[in-house]
C-alpha beads as a LAMMPS data file, in Angstrom:
LAMMPS data file: protein, C-alpha beads

134 atoms
133 bonds

1 atom types
1 bond types

-500.0 500.0 xlo xhi
-500.0 500.0 ylo yhi
-500.0 500.0 zlo zhi

Masses

1 110.0

Atoms # bond

1 1 1 401.724 -279.778 253.193
2 1 1 402.812 -278.984 249.332
3 1 1 400.117 -278.301 246.837
4 1 1 403.117 -281.023 245.053
5 1 1 403.378 -283.288 247.365
6 1 1 400.001 -283.687 246.905
7 1 1 399.472 -283.281 243.105
8 1 1 399.684 -286.855 242.069
9 1 1 398.074 -288.582 244.316
10 1 1 394.301 -289.644 244.377
11 1 1 392.021 -287.891 247.429
12 1 1 392.266 -291.475 248.863
13 1 1 396.108 -291.411 249.496
14 1 1 396.868 -287.822 249.833
15 1 1 394.173 -288.125 253.088
16 1 1 396.581 -291.343 254.153
17 1 1 399.351 -289.498 253.475
18 1 1 397.430 -286.842 256.146
19 1 1 396.295 -290.350 258.247
20 1 1 399.999 -290.697 258.500
21 1 1 402.153 -286.894 258.833
22 1 1 399.511 -286.422 261.966
23 1 1 399.884 -289.240 263.603
24 1 1 402.478 -292.803 263.362
25 1 1 405.061 -291.115 261.446
26 1 1 404.994 -287.961 264.496
27 1 1 406.558 -291.805 266.306
28 1 1 408.574 -292.647 263.271
29 1 1 412.336 -293.414 264.570
30 1 1 414.972 -295.375 261.974
31 1 1 418.051 -296.564 262.356
32 1 1 420.710 -294.483 261.669
33 1 1 422.664 -296.180 259.492
34 1 1 422.393 -295.782 254.906
35 1 1 419.153 -297.319 252.775
36 1 1 418.708 -297.339 249.336
37 1 1 415.477 -295.261 248.512
38 1 1 413.806 -298.785 247.755
39 1 1 414.315 -300.060 251.281
40 1 1 413.767 -296.225 253.143
41 1 1 410.360 -296.445 250.647
42 1 1 409.250 -300.463 251.756
43 1 1 409.672 -299.221 256.014
44 1 1 407.201 -295.739 255.331
45 1 1 405.062 -298.207 253.469
46 1 1 404.933 -300.558 256.047
47 1 1 404.088 -297.917 258.764
48 1 1 401.636 -296.515 256.553
49 1 1 399.798 -299.760 256.491
50 1 1 400.233 -300.819 259.465
51 1 1 398.756 -297.081 260.247
52 1 1 396.093 -297.605 258.780
53 1 1 394.786 -301.496 258.892
54 1 1 392.294 -300.719 261.263
55 1 1 390.842 -298.690 258.161
56 1 1 390.338 -302.091 256.475
57 1 1 391.749 -303.670 252.673
58 1 1 391.166 -300.438 250.554
59 1 1 392.733 -298.100 252.886
60 1 1 395.480 -300.287 253.768
61 1 1 396.200 -301.178 250.184
62 1 1 396.487 -297.980 248.980
63 1 1 399.658 -296.461 250.493
64 1 1 402.499 -296.924 248.236
65 1 1 401.527 -293.713 246.337
66 1 1 401.743 -292.268 249.657
67 1 1 404.855 -293.399 250.972
68 1 1 406.700 -292.498 247.534
69 1 1 405.412 -288.694 247.805
70 1 1 406.438 -288.662 252.068
71 1 1 409.893 -290.558 251.231
72 1 1 410.747 -288.512 248.070
73 1 1 409.191 -284.624 249.204
74 1 1 411.508 -285.682 252.820
75 1 1 414.852 -286.395 251.132
76 1 1 413.977 -283.490 248.783
77 1 1 414.151 -281.339 252.451
78 1 1 417.392 -283.344 254.350
79 1 1 415.310 -286.030 256.608
80 1 1 417.223 -288.518 254.986
81 1 1 420.480 -286.943 253.629
82 1 1 421.784 -288.602 250.054
83 1 1 425.354 -290.279 249.852
84 1 1 426.657 -291.163 246.305
85 1 1 428.703 -294.357 246.740
86 1 1 431.642 -295.100 244.611
87 1 1 430.123 -298.188 243.835
88 1 1 427.361 -297.225 242.324
89 1 1 423.796 -295.890 243.220
90 1 1 422.416 -293.863 246.150
91 1 1 421.583 -294.025 249.559
92 1 1 420.148 -292.085 252.485
93 1 1 420.875 -291.723 256.354
94 1 1 417.367 -290.161 258.526
95 1 1 418.162 -287.130 259.717
96 1 1 415.784 -287.373 263.102
97 1 1 416.406 -283.357 263.870
98 1 1 415.452 -282.390 259.642
99 1 1 412.461 -285.062 260.136
100 1 1 410.977 -283.680 263.054
101 1 1 411.130 -280.209 262.202
102 1 1 409.824 -280.760 258.640
103 1 1 406.881 -282.772 259.966
104 1 1 406.005 -280.567 262.066
105 1 1 405.785 -278.111 258.802
106 1 1 403.919 -280.227 256.942
107 1 1 401.258 -280.856 258.830
108 1 1 400.947 -277.263 259.791
109 1 1 400.024 -276.869 256.111
110 1 1 398.218 -279.819 255.552
111 1 1 394.416 -278.686 255.936
112 1 1 393.807 -282.716 256.353
113 1 1 395.249 -282.181 258.724
114 1 1 394.535 -279.811 260.540
115 1 1 390.727 -280.356 259.562
116 1 1 391.286 -283.714 261.694
117 1 1 392.413 -281.387 264.442
118 1 1 389.343 -279.680 264.532
119 1 1 386.909 -282.047 264.017
120 1 1 385.363 -284.979 266.064
121 1 1 387.272 -288.754 266.653
122 1 1 385.720 -289.971 264.013
123 1 1 387.059 -287.547 261.800
124 1 1 388.750 -290.448 259.996
125 1 1 387.113 -293.049 260.438
126 1 1 384.233 -291.248 258.852
127 1 1 386.770 -289.557 255.887
128 1 1 388.323 -293.384 255.115
129 1 1 384.345 -294.603 254.770
130 1 1 383.794 -292.602 252.617
131 1 1 386.285 -292.107 250.246
132 1 1 386.133 -296.257 250.406
133 1 1 382.547 -297.015 250.081
134 1 1 382.734 -298.260 253.229

Bonds

1 1 1 2
2 1 2 3
3 1 3 4
4 1 4 5
5 1 5 6
6 1 6 7
7 1 7 8
8 1 8 9
9 1 9 10
10 1 10 11
11 1 11 12
12 1 12 13
13 1 13 14
14 1 14 15
15 1 15 16
16 1 16 17
17 1 17 18
18 1 18 19
19 1 19 20
20 1 20 21
21 1 21 22
22 1 22 23
23 1 23 24
24 1 24 25
25 1 25 26
26 1 26 27
27 1 27 28
28 1 28 29
29 1 29 30
30 1 30 31
31 1 31 32
32 1 32 33
33 1 33 34
34 1 34 35
35 1 35 36
36 1 36 37
37 1 37 38
38 1 38 39
39 1 39 40
40 1 40 41
41 1 41 42
42 1 42 43
43 1 43 44
44 1 44 45
45 1 45 46
46 1 46 47
47 1 47 48
48 1 48 49
49 1 49 50
50 1 50 51
51 1 51 52
52 1 52 53
53 1 53 54
54 1 54 55
55 1 55 56
56 1 56 57
57 1 57 58
58 1 58 59
59 1 59 60
60 1 60 61
61 1 61 62
62 1 62 63
63 1 63 64
64 1 64 65
65 1 65 66
66 1 66 67
67 1 67 68
68 1 68 69
69 1 69 70
70 1 70 71
71 1 71 72
72 1 72 73
73 1 73 74
74 1 74 75
75 1 75 76
76 1 76 77
77 1 77 78
78 1 78 79
79 1 79 80
80 1 80 81
81 1 81 82
82 1 82 83
83 1 83 84
84 1 84 85
85 1 85 86
86 1 86 87
87 1 87 88
88 1 88 89
89 1 89 90
90 1 90 91
91 1 91 92
92 1 92 93
93 1 93 94
94 1 94 95
95 1 95 96
96 1 96 97
97 1 97 98
98 1 98 99
99 1 99 100
100 1 100 101
101 1 101 102
102 1 102 103
103 1 103 104
104 1 104 105
105 1 105 106
106 1 106 107
107 1 107 108
108 1 108 109
109 1 109 110
110 1 110 111
111 1 111 112
112 1 112 113
113 1 113 114
114 1 114 115
115 1 115 116
116 1 116 117
117 1 117 118
118 1 118 119
119 1 119 120
120 1 120 121
121 1 121 122
122 1 122 123
123 1 123 124
124 1 124 125
125 1 125 126
126 1 126 127
127 1 127 128
128 1 128 129
129 1 129 130
130 1 130 131
131 1 131 132
132 1 132 133
133 1 133 134
């Protein structure tokens, strides 16, 4: 994952992003219609909250910055196409092939994802407990 993607995230938010990229994002399916960026962010934020809820409120409540970073990165990479509307505004449409390719590249480049793959099955529980003081 590009260092730029995580540069404005706290360690907790960066780990939330890595957890999502290495897990729940792999199963992401979004309707093929156009959505405004805010709706795409809300959708991803909701999916991140659902994925992280088992780690408690302190983790689940910090997904928004990770969702924004993820969506902005994926839009930049073409995983959501961009179309300017005649009446103003910009809309985005999910591109599954580009998304899967970029998601794999993100997972392969993220040292946290790689660390989790090599660690025990309690890695994420331990990591989030450490980051939240739980």
